[in-house]
C-alpha positions as CSV (number, residue, x, y, z in Angstrom):
1,X,-17.1,11.3,29.8
2,X,-19.1,14.0,31.6
3,X,-18.0,15.6,34.6
4,X,-21.8,15.5,35.4
5,X,-23.2,13.6,38.7
6,X,-24.8,10.8,38.7
7,X,-28.7,11.3,39.4
8,X,-31.8,9.5,38.6
9,X,-33.8,10.2,35.3
10,X,-36.0,12.2,36.8
11,X,-36.8,14.1,40.2
12,X,-40.4,13.4,39.8
13,X,-41.3,11.7,43.4
14,X,-45.2,10.8,42.2
15,X,-46.5,13.4,44.4
16,X,-47.1,16.3,41.5
17,X,-49.3,18.6,42.6
18,X,-49.1,22.9,41.4
19,X,-52.3,23.9,42.2
20,X,-51.6,26.8,44.1
21,X,-48.8,27.8,42.0
22,X,-45.8,27.2,39.0
23,X,-44.0,24.6,41.3
24,X,-44.9,21.4,41.9
25,X,-45.0,20.5,45.5
26,X,-43.4,17.1,45.0
27,X,-39.5,17.4,43.1
28,X,-39.6,21.6,43.1
29,X,-39.9,22.1,38.8
30,X,-41.6,24.5,37.1
31,X,-44.4,23.3,34.6
32,X,-42.1,24.1,32.3
33,X,-39.2,22.2,33.4
34,X,-41.6,18.8,33.9
35,X,-43.2,19.8,30.2
36,X,-39.7,20.2,28.6
37,X,-37.5,17.4,30.9
38,X,-37.1,14.6,28.6
39,X,-35.7,17.0,25.8
40,X,-32.9,18.8,27.8
41,X,-29.8,18.5,27.8
42,X,-27.7,16.9,30.6
43,X,-26.1,20.5,31.6
44,X,-29.9,21.5,31.6
45,X,-31.0,19.3,34.1
46,X,-28.1,19.8,36.2
47,X,-29.0,23.2,36.9
48,X,-31.8,21.9,37.5
49,X,-31.0,19.5,40.0
50,X,-29.1,21.8,41.7
51,X,-31.5,24.6,42.0
52,X,-34.5,22.1,43.6
53,X,-32.0,20.3,45.9
54,X,-30.6,24.0,47.0
55,X,-34.7,23.8,47.8
56,X,-34.9,21.1,49.9
57,X,-36.8,19.0,46.9
58,X,-37.7,16.8,46.0
59,X,-40.2,16.1,49.0
60,X,-42.2,12.8,49.0
61,X,-44.7,13.4,52.0
62,X,-45.6,17.0,51.3
């Protein structure tokens, strides 16, 4: 049993935009993180989750 928190399958909120930089305005992930999300381990995903939550993501109204 994992000690990782229960999270949604993805931080995606369907507000996808990386127009001005490499960070999605909706979920806060980098382009690389979005591209590799399905192949990341739960531990790798948790690192991303912790960073984006600390930065105030996901954002539905951006």
